[in-house]
N, C-alpha and C positions, 0 to 999 in steps of 0.2 A: 855639112854635115846639121841637120833640124835634130835636136838637141830639148827632149820634151827635158825641164826640169821635173824631180817627184818634189813635195809640196818639204819634206826635210833639206834634202838642197838648198832650196831657195830660202831658206828661212836661216839655213847656216849661212849661206851665202850674204847675206843682209847683215844677219850679227858674227860672225865667228868664220871670217871667208879659210882661215889659217886648217879648220876642220877639214876643207875640201884637200887638200893637200894636193895632186898633180893635177885634181881634176880643175882647181882656179884656173889653170890656166888653158884647158877645154872652153870653159866662160868667156875666157878673156881674150878668143880669137874670133877676131872679123870675119873670117868666114866661116863661122858656122851663126846658125841661126838658132838662138835660145827660144824657147817656147815656154806659155806657162798654162795651163789648163783652167778652166773654171772651176771645176775640182777642187783644186788647190785654193782657188779664192774663199770659196766655200768651207771647206775643213778651216782656214786659216780663220774668218768668219765664226764659225761655231768654237771652234776650240778658244777665240779671243773671247766671245760673249757668254762660256760655261765658266770663265776664267784658270782654262791649262794654259793659256798661252799670252804672257804678257807683252805689252807691243808697247815703244815708243809712242804713238797716236793710234787711233783710231784705224783698224782694217782699211776703211774704204776713203784714206788719205795713205795711208802707209804704203796696200800692196801694188798702187799706181805707182806710186815714186819710186819703191825698189825696180819697178819691173822701165820703168826708164834708165833708171841707173844702170841696169842691167841691159837696156837694147832688146829687152822680150818683147817679144808680141805675144797676145791672147789667143788662146785657142777656145773655142765654146762647147758645149755638152748638145752630142745632136742627139734625137735619138737611137739610132743607128748604135752609137756606142755605149750606150745603156741599156740595148739589148745586146749588144754580143759580150755583157759581162756573164751571161748567163752560159756562154760557151766554155767561160774559162774555167779550168781545173780547180779545184779547192785548193791550192797552197797557201795561200794567203787567204785571211780572210776581212781585212779592212777593206770596208766597200770605195774609198775615196781610191787608195793604190790599184785597184782592182778595176777601177774605173781610168785609171791611168794606164794603163796595162793595155786596157783596150783600146784605147785611144791611138798607144803606140804600135799597136797592129796594124789597127785598119787606116792609119795615116801614113805610115811607112815613118817612123819616127825610130830613134834611137834615146832610150830612158836614161839620166842621169837620175842614178840614184845610190842612197847608203845602205840599203835592206838589198842582203843577198839573197831573196826569197825571189825577187823578179827573175834571177838567172833561173828559175826552175819553167817559167815560162816561154812561150815561143815569140819572142821578140828579144830585137835588140839592145843591148845593154850594156852603156857606162860606168863601171862601177866605182866608187868614190865610195871606199870605208870610212875616209875621215883618220882622223886622230887620237 
């Protein structure tokens, strides 16, 4: 399975994996491909720079190391992904999450998320509600 992690799941995997509940096993299963969008890198960088996301080191060091530990692969944000956001219903207002949903739809990926609103979209979701 090709799994696109939303930003919250990515951060939980790094700092509090116990919050993933049964989702932790999915991330450890080597049969699954773990994918991280450039949109998540952008969100992490922005939130860190404005003081809303403390990290043990700068995002440009933290995220590549985290991805290496998870065996994750990057996904670029392409123009088609950004434009597909316009066709999404307005169930969700977060621009980063909307971009992840569009990418999952266009690339036929399963989104691993803790956000119940993702289920309102026409996209495969692997819920990871945490604890």
